[in-house]
C-alpha positions in Angstrom: 71.8 33.7 -11.2 75.6 34.9 -10.0 78.3 34.8 -12.3 79.9 31.9 -9.9 76.6 29.6 -10.3 76.5 30.1 -14.5 80.4 29.3 -14.4 79.8 26.0 -12.2 77.2 25.3 -14.3 79.3 25.4 -17.5 82.0 23.7 -16.5 80.3 20.8 -15.9 80.1 20.3 -19.7 83.3 20.5 -21.6 82.7 22.8 -24.8 85.9 24.1 -25.9 88.3 22.4 -28.5 90.8 21.9 -25.6 88.3 20.9 -23.1 87.4 17.9 -25.0 90.5 16.9 -26.0 91.5 16.9 -22.6 88.8 14.7 -21.9 89.4 12.3 -24.5 93.1 12.1 -23.0 91.8 11.1 -19.4 89.7 8.7 -20.7 92.4 6.9 -22.7 94.5 7.2 -19.6 92.1 5.5 -17.8 91.2 2.8 -20.1 94.9 1.9 -20.2 94.8 1.7 -16.2 92.0 -0.8 -16.8 94.1 -2.9 -18.7 97.2 -2.4 -16.6 95.0 -3.6 -13.6 93.7 -6.7 -15.5 96.8 -7.7 -16.3 98.7 -7.1 -13.1 95.7 -9.4 -11.4 95.9 -11.8 -13.7 99.7 -11.8 -13.1 99.3 -12.6 -9.2 96.8 -15.2 -9.7 93.7 -13.0 -8.6 90.5 -13.5 -10.8 90.2 -10.8 -13.5 87.8 -11.9 -16.4 87.7 -10.4 -19.6 84.3 -9.6 -19.0 85.2 -7.7 -15.8 88.0 -5.5 -18.2 85.0 -4.8 -20.8 83.0 -3.8 -18.1 85.1 -1.6 -16.7 86.0 0.1 -20.0 82.8 0.6 -21.1 81.9 2.6 -18.0 84.6 4.5 -18.4 83.9 5.2 -21.9 79.8 5.7 -21.3 81.1 8.2 -18.6 82.6 10.2 -21.0 80.3 10.1 -23.9 78.0 10.9 -21.8 79.7 14.3 -20.2 80.6 15.5 -23.8 77.2 14.5 -25.4 77.0 16.0 -28.8 78.5 13.7 -31.9 80.1 11.4 -29.6 77.0 10.3 -27.6 75.3 9.7 -30.9 78.0 7.4 -31.8 77.2 5.1 -28.8 73.5 5.4 -29.8 74.6 4.0 -33.0 76.6 1.4 -31.6 74.1 0.2 -29.4 71.9 -0.4 -32.0 74.5 -3.0 -33.5 74.1 -5.8 -30.7 76.6 -8.0 -32.5 79.2 -5.6 -33.3 80.3 -4.7 -29.4 81.0 -6.9 -26.6 77.7 -7.4 -24.3 79.0 -5.1 -21.5 79.7 -2.3 -23.9 76.3 -2.7 -25.7 74.3 -2.9 -22.8 76.5 0.2 -21.1 75.7 2.4 -24.5 72.1 1.1 -24.6 71.6 3.7 -21.9 72.5 6.6 -24.5 69.0 5.5 -26.1 66.9 6.5 -23.0 68.6 8.3 -20.2 72.1 10.4 -19.9 72.9 12.7 -17.3 70.8 16.0 -17.6 72.2 19.8 -18.0 71.9 21.3 -14.9 69.1 24.2 -14.2 71.3 27.3 -14.7 72.0 26.5 -18.1 68.4 25.7 -19.3 67.5 28.7 -18.0 70.5 30.7 -19.9 69.4 28.8 -23.2 65.9 30.7 -22.6 67.1 34.4 -21.9 69.4 33.9 -24.8 66.6 32.8 -27.2 63.8 34.8 -25.7 65.0 37.0 -23.1 62.6 35.5 -20.5 63.3 32.5 -17.9 61.0 29.5 -19.3 58.9 30.2 -16.1 58.0 33.6 -18.1 57.5 31.7 -21.2 55.1 28.6 -19.8 52.8 28.6 -17.4 54.2 25.5 -16.1 57.9 24.5 -16.5 59.8 21.4 -15.0 63.3 22.3 -14.6 64.1 19.0 -14.5 64.8 17.3 -17.4 62.2 14.3 -18.0 64.9 12.5 -21.0 68.1 13.5 -21.8 70.1 12.4 -24.5 72.9 13.2 -27.0 72.2 16.4 -28.5 69.4 17.8 -26.3 66.9 17.0 -23.5 63.1 17.4 -23.0 61.2 19.2 -20.4 57.9 19.0 -19.6 55.6 22.6 -19.8 52.0 23.8 -20.0 50.9 27.0 -21.8 47.2 27.8 -22.5 46.2 24.3 -20.8 48.1 22.2 -23.6 51.0 19.6 -22.1 54.3 20.1 -24.1 57.6 18.8 -24.9 60.5 21.7 -24.7 63.8 20.4 -26.1 66.6 22.0 -25.4 69.8 22.2 -26.9 73.3 21.6 -25.2 75.6 24.7 -25.2 78.1 24.0 -27.9 76.8 20.9 -29.6 77.4 22.4 -32.9 80.9 23.6 -32.6 81.7 20.5 -31.1 81.0 18.3 -33.9 83.8 19.1 -36.3 86.3 19.4 -33.8 85.5 16.0 -32.3 85.2 14.4 -35.8 88.9 15.8 -36.2 89.8 14.4 -32.6 89.0 11.2 -33.8 89.8 10.6 -37.0 93.7 10.5 -37.3 93.4 7.8 -34.6 90.6 5.9 -36.6 92.5 6.7 -40.0 96.1 5.3 -38.0 94.5 2.4 -36.3 92.7 0.9 -39.3 95.2 2.0 -42.2 92.6 4.4 -44.0 93.5 6.8 -46.5 91.8 10.2 -45.6 91.1 10.8 -49.4 89.2 7.6 -49.2 87.1 8.1 -46.3 86.4 11.6 -46.7 82.8 11.5 -48.2 81.7 9.0 -45.7 83.1 11.1 -42.5 81.3 14.4 -44.6 78.2 12.1 -44.8 78.1 11.8 -40.9 79.5 15.2 -39.9 76.6 16.4 -42.3 73.7 14.8 -40.7 75.0 15.1 -37.2 75.4 19.1 -38.3 71.7 19.1 -39.4 70.5 17.4 -36.0 71.6 20.9 -34.2 69.5 22.7 -36.3 66.3 22.8 -34.6 64.5 25.3 -36.9 65.3 22.8 -39.8 64.0 20.0 -37.4 60.8 21.8 -37.1 60.0 22.0 -40.8 60.8 18.4 -41.6 58.8 17.4 -38.9 55.9 19.2 -40.0 56.3 18.3 -43.3 56.9 14.3 -42.7 53.7 14.7 -40.2 51.5 16.0 -42.8 52.3 13.7 -45.5 52.1 10.8 -43.5 48.8 12.0 -42.0 46.6 9.3 -43.7 48.6 6.1 -42.4 47.2 4.2 -39.9 48.1 3.9 -35.9 50.9 6.6 -36.1 50.7 10.0 -34.3 53.1 12.8 -34.6 53.3 16.1 -32.6 52.1 19.4 -33.4 55.2 22.0 -33.5 55.1 25.5 -31.9 57.1 27.8 -33.8 56.2 31.0 -31.7 57.8 29.0 -28.7 60.6 27.3 -30.4 64.5 28.8 -32.0 67.5 27.8 -33.1 68.0 25.8 -29.7 64.6 25.4 -28.2 62.1 23.2 -29.9 58.4 23.0 -28.6 55.8 20.6 -29.5 52.9 18.8 -28.2 53.4 15.8 -25.3 52.7 12.4 -26.9 51.5 9.7 -24.7 53.0 6.3 -24.5 55.8 4.4 -23.4 59.1 3.8 -24.4 59.9 0.1 -25.7 61.6 -1.0 -23.0 58.9 -0.2 -20.6 56.0 -1.2 -22.9 57.3 -4.9 -23.3 57.1 -4.9 -18.9 53.5 -4.3 -19.7 53.2 -7.9 -22.1 51.2 -6.4 -24.6 49.0 -9.1 -26.8 50.4 -10.5 -30.1 48.0 -8.7 -31.7 49.1 -5.3 -30.3 52.4 -6.3 -31.1 52.0 -7.3 -34.9 49.6 -3.9 -35.3 52.5 -1.5 -33.7 54.9 -3.3 -35.9 52.7 -2.9 -39.1 52.6 0.6 -38.1 56.7 1.6 -38.1 56.9 -0.6 -41.0 54.3 0.9 -43.2 55.9 4.2 -42.2 59.3 3.6 -43.1 58.4 2.1 -46.4 55.8 4.8 -47.1 59.1 7.1 -46.2 61.2 5.2 -48.4 59.4 5.0 -51.7 57.1 7.9 -51.7 58.6 10.9 -50.0 61.9 9.7 -50.8 63.5 10.7 -47.1 63.3 9.2 -44.0 63.7 9.5 -40.3 67.2 8.0 -39.8 67.2 7.4 -35.9 65.2 4.7 -35.2 66.5 3.8 -31.6 64.1 3.0 -29.1 64.0 6.6 -27.5 62.5 8.3 -30.7 59.2 6.2 -30.3 56.0 6.2 -27.9 54.0 3.0 -27.7 50.8 2.6 -26.6 47.8 0.2 -26.9 44.8 2.6 -27.7 42.9 1.7 -31.0 44.9 -1.5 -30.7 48.2 -0.1 -31.1 49.5 3.3 -31.6 53.0 4.5 -32.5 54.1 8.5 -31.5 56.7 9.3 -33.4 59.5 11.3 -31.8 62.6 13.6 -33.1 63.0 14.5 -36.6 66.6 15.9 -36.2 68.3 13.1 -38.1 66.2 12.8 -41.8 68.2 11.4 -44.4 67.1 12.5 -48.0 67.6 9.5 -50.2 68.7 10.7 -54.5 66.5 9.0 -56.9 69.9 7.2 -58.2 70.2 5.9 -54.6 66.9 4.9 -53.9 66.7 2.9 -57.3 70.2 1.1 -56.3 68.8 0.0 -53.1 65.5 -1.2 -54.1 67.0 -3.3 -57.2 69.4 -4.7 -55.0 66.7 -6.2 -52.6 64.9 -7.7 -55.5 64.4 -11.3 -56.1 65.5 -11.1 -59.7 68.5 -9.4 -59.2 69.8 -12.3 -56.6 68.8 -14.4 -59.4 70.9 -12.9 -62.3 74.8 -12.6 -61.2 75.3 -10.5 -63.9 72.5 -8.3 -63.3 73.8 -8.2 -59.2 77.4 -7.0 -60.7 76.2 -4.5 -62.6 74.7 -3.1 -60.0 77.4 -3.6 -57.5 79.5 -1.8 -59.5 77.5 1.2 -60.1 77.1 1.7 -56.3 80.8 1.1 -55.9 81.3 -1.9 -53.8 83.1 -3.5 -57.0 85.7 -1.6 -59.0 87.0 -1.7 -62.5 90.6 -2.2 -61.2 89.5 -5.4 -59.0 90.9 -8.6 -60.1 88.5 -11.7 -60.6 89.0 -13.4 -57.6 88.1 -10.6 -55.7 84.8 -9.4 -57.9 84.0 -12.9 -57.1 84.2 -12.7 -53.7 82.2 -9.7 -53.2 79.3 -11.0 -55.7 79.3 -14.1 -53.5 79.4 -12.1 -50.4 76.6 -9.2 -51.3 74.5 -12.1 -52.9 74.4 -14.2 -49.6 73.9 -11.0 -47.5 71.3 -9.3 -49.7 69.3 -12.7 -49.7 69.2 -12.8 -45.8 68.7 -9.0 -45.2 66.3 -8.2 -47.9 64.3 -11.6 -47.0 61.3 -9.5 -45.2 61.4 -7.0 -48.3 60.5 -10.1 -50.3 57.4 -12.2 -48.1 54.4 -11.4 -48.3 54.2 -11.7 -44.4 57.4 -11.7 -41.9 57.6 -12.8 -38.6 60.3 -10.5 -36.7 59.7 -12.7 -33.5 61.5 -16.0 -35.1 65.0 -16.0 -33.6 66.4 -17.8 -35.8 66.2 -14.4 -38.3 68.0 -12.5 -35.9 70.3 -15.3 -34.9 71.3 -15.6 -39.0 72.0 -12.2 -39.2 74.2 -11.9 -35.9 76.0 -15.3 -37.4 76.2 -13.6 -40.9 78.0 -10.4 -39.1 80.1 -12.8 -37.2 81.4 -14.6 -40.6 82.0 -11.5 -42.5 84.3 -10.0 -40.0 86.4 -13.2 -39.8 86.7 -13.4 -43.6 90.4 -12.8 -44.5 89.5 -10.8 -47.5 87.4 -8.1 -45.4 89.2 -8.0 -42.3 92.6 -6.8 -44.9 90.6 -4.2 -46.5 91.7 -1.2 -45.9 89.2 1.2 -47.8 85.6 1.5 -47.6 83.4 0.8 -50.1 80.2 1.3 -51.6 77.7 5.0 -52.0 78.0 6.9 -48.6 74.4 7.5 -48.6 74.3 3.6 -47.7 75.3 4.8 -44.2 72.0 5.9 -43.2 70.3 4.1 -45.2 71.2 1.0 -43.6 71.6 2.6 -40.1 67.6 2.8 -40.5 66.8 -0.5 -41.6 69.1 -2.0 -38.6 67.3 0.2 -36.4 64.0 -0.8 -37.4 64.4 -4.5 -37.7 66.3 -4.3 -34.0 62.7 -2.5 -32.9 60.5 -5.1 -34.7 62.6 -8.4 -33.4 62.0 -6.5 -29.9 58.6 -6.5 -30.5 58.2 -9.7 -32.3 55.9 -8.4 -34.6 54.1 -10.5 -37.7 54.2 -7.8 -40.1 52.4 -7.7 -43.8 55.6 -6.5 -45.8 54.8 -6.9 -49.5 53.4 -3.6 -51.2 
């Protein structure tokens, strides 16, 4: 590969702090220009709806996120899971990050292999497709064969690990200023997110966790895990079996029977409850791109990507499970004690503020924890998700919460909440009826 070709390939992905800061700045200017055009059209009587404005800005933001990849694209994935948090144009655009983003060029893929093994991928494997089959936030997946086995080979984008800290530093002052937050207050939460993101760039850690969780979950029915190949892996390359199946969106187009939907939903629910209660760690990235579904054996789930795994301290596990029990919801004194231990209530809070938080959390926990407290739960019932979205809308309109200028609660709940938001969304899309009682 010539120096010019490699230079052009590298220039397509902003990896330096200066380049990434400049890309952020350009996006800000373009978004501002969209607002100017929107209001200029309105001023002269031309049609320009708020939906048009959202669509233009969503496309601009997604273009930046997909180009920069890494931590900022992970944020898009997380936002896409919160369907009631964003205008539809943003949610639809960001949802692309769950399945497909612009891939890395072929020369950079070859360079990653030469750096890791001193060989090109065509020398390492008997067959290697230089065109990525999937491209996401941290890396992209290629199809390969070795000794007759079909393999998925994940190649990490260059500079991702180094960019995470600098990206957070770029975004943090803007967020603090806009939201009026104190840096010392939000530091534990930012540190939690930064730690998880950095772990996702450690493919050696992902390999160990993937092997360990697969071995411990081997007895759970209707789940399938890939075998990893350490000799074909490195800190930036991860080789594993190519699992069969379809992602959720494509699978649902096949109109699977309700019995298949239920079995797939049950497998997902059992997988997450086993991790939560037995392993005390969870696969904390349950967006649709990380599961492969098929109808074999009545419904089988292939589990992908153990880059984001949240280990759950014993006291956090106890708090999380205790807050969801019917006994807690029925006992206001007990609920108050647990909310204080969780850091949601504070000793300096006035009585009126404590009452507000207890009432708000009681209503939220009753609804969000409902699947945990019923022997069978129908995630296909549209009224449940409508109630969840209505609760979110109501909370966002509460003056007390809108005026709050500091986060509350354990930083460990960030990824626990993300995990169950993602799981609920998957089960709702499947319209699965699940036996939830332990």
